[in-house]
C-alpha positions, 0 to 999 in steps of 0.5 A: 846442112844439105847445101854443105853436103854438096861442097867436097868436105860436105861429101866426105863428111856425109858418108861418114855420119848418120842422121839421128832423131835429136836437134840441137839450136834448131839443127840436126845432129850427126852422129860419126859412123866411121874413122875416115875424117882426121880429127873426128872418131866413131861416135862424135856428134856433130852439127851445123850452127844454127846462126851463122851456118858457117861453121860445124861444132863436134861433141864427143859421144857423151855430148861434151864439146870437142872443137869448132871446124870449118866448112872446110875442115879446118879447126876453128881455133878463136870459135872453139875457145869460145865454145869451151865448157858447152853440152848438147 
């Protein structure tokens, strides 16, 4: 995740999330703490996909899956459809 935080979108996201003590699929879960990133709400949880490391999976504050975003911040519709029904 540290390498991702060095990208343009990663820098924006880094200032809007806080690291939690929780992990999923070997990856640290981060919580959104402000509303500065379009498409993310305060309380949303996210983590970098552990297998491919090419996208971020986003969940609501209750751990219900919302969407998959690419490392540039765009929504990945194909992976979002494949991940429907997941929970953390």
